[in-house]
N, C-alpha and C positions, 0 to 999 in steps of 0.2 A: 304258284302265283308269284309274279315278280312285280313289285311296285315301281312305277317309272317316275311319277311326279304327282303332286297334289293338283286338284282342279277345283274350279269354282262352280257355284250353282249356275251362274250365267254361261259357263262353258257347257254344263250339262244341257241347259235349255237350247243352246245353239246346236249342239251335237244331235239332240233329239229331233229338232226341226229340220236340220240338214238331211237327216236320214229319211224323214217322212215326206219332204216336199216333192220327191220324184215318184212316190207311190201312187198307183192308180186309185187306191182306196182312201188314203189319208191326204194325198196332195190337194185335191179339189177343196175340201173344207179348210185346209190350211191356207190355200191361196185366197179363199173367200175372206178369211179372218184377216189376212194381210191387206186386202182391198178395203175392208171395213176400217182399217187403221190408216188408210191412205198411203200405204207403203207398197213397194214392189218386191219381187222375188229375191232381189239381190241382198236384201236385209237378212235373208235366210241362207241363200246360196253362197254368199261371200261375207260371213259374219265378222264384224270388227269388235272384238271383245273389249277394246279400250274405249269404245264409244258408249257411255252410260245411257244416252237417249235411245240408242239402238238396242241395248241390253234390256231396258225397260219395255220397249215395244215388243221384243221377242217374248218376254214374259207374259205380256198381255195377250199376244197371239196364242201362246201355248195354253193360257187360261181359257180363252174364248172357245177353242175347239177341242181341248183335251182335259180341261178342268184343273190345270195346274194352279195352286200347289197341293190341293187337298181333295180332289175328286177324280173319278175315272181311275186310270192306272195309278194315280198318285194318292188314292185313298189310303189313309193310315200310314203315310210316310212319316217317320219320326222327324221331328224338327231338328234333332241333333245329327242328321245324316251328313257324313263328310264324303267328299268325292275325290277319287284318284284315277289316274290313268294307270292301268296294270296290263300285264300280259298273262294269258292263260294257255296252258298246254292243251292238246287234244283230249287228254284224260280228264282234265279239269272242266273242259267244255262239255264233256259227256255227262257230267254230274249236275249241270245247270237245269233248273226246272222252269216250266212255263208259269205265268201268273195263275193264281187260283181263280180262274174264270171257267165256267162250265164248258165253253167251246174247246179250250185248250186242254182241260182235264179229259174230256171225251176223246179228243184228237190223239192224246198220248195213251189211251187205253186205261186211264185212271191213275197212272203213276205221276203225272205232271212232268216227267223227265223228257226233255227235248229229244234225247237220243231215242226214246221209245216212239215218239211221233215220227221221227225220221225212219226208224225200222219198220213201222207200220206202212209207211209209203213205199218202202223197198229201195233198192239201189238206184242211183241217179240215172243210169242208162235205161232203166225200166219205167221212168217217168214219161208221161205223154209229151210229145213234141209241143212246145209252147208252154209247158207247165212252168210256173215261177220257180219251183224247187229245182227242176232240171236246169233252168236258165242260170240260177245261182251256182249250181254244181259245175256246169260247163265253164262259167267264168272262173270259178276257183281253179279248175283243172288247167285253165290258160294262164293262171298266175294273177288273176284280177280279183281283189278282195272287195266285198261290199262295204258300205259305210260302217263305221264302228257301232258295235252293240252297246246298249246302255243296260247294265245289270245292277241289281241291288242284292245285299246280303248282310251277313254278320261279319264283324272284324275277323281277319285272318282267312278270308275267302270261304267262309262256311255258309251253307244254305243259300247258294246263289240262285237268283230268279231273274228272268228276263223282264225288264221294264219296257224296253223298246227294242224290237228286232226279232220277234218270234219267228216270222217267216224266214228271215235271213239266216238265223242260226239253224233252223230246221234244214234249209237248203244246203248249208255247209256240212251238216252232219249226215246227209244222204250220200256224201262223198268224203268220208273221213280220211281215206288214204291220201287225199290231196291237201289236207290241212297243213299249214305251216307248223313248225315246232312251237311257235308262240303266236297268239293272236292278241292284238291290242284291243282292249275294251275300256269303257268308262264305267267305273264301279262306285256305287254309293253304299256306304256301310254305316250301321248303327247297331249298338248292342241290343236294341229292342226291335230291330227290323223283323217283320213277320209278314211276308208277302206270299 
């Protein structure tokens, strides 16, 4: 793991929302939450982190549809979590686990390792046409990376868990031979992180 620079909570919120706005599953409730706030998609698709009003709005939107800061995927997030942009090698990505949710635990065969979920799916070229995992892998093979993942773990890159990007990381790992030497991710760490 190579640390690139510190990040803020507002940067994590913006990164989280930017990745989810285009998703067929999470995009519609996110856009509904934006409409409820009287805001349009550009607040998420073109975030200005220097705008404190927009930062507060994005926090409210993430709260409305994902339970930020203490419900849903954010349950039991330590208050002292610090955020950094880091790069991970393919070997480090292979050690990342899914959140401790029944769906992802079953998907991985019980291990919670994303690589096990990817292995259970099989190689990218054996994925059905139109599969989201195949789509991600094909884009990776063409040199196009998906939006950054948001991971959490313990300091030093220990016990890394996906907070946002379960499907994207699985899609990347069905085609590990095309992964870059380093993948940039947003990482939140705390000594008491236990996801």
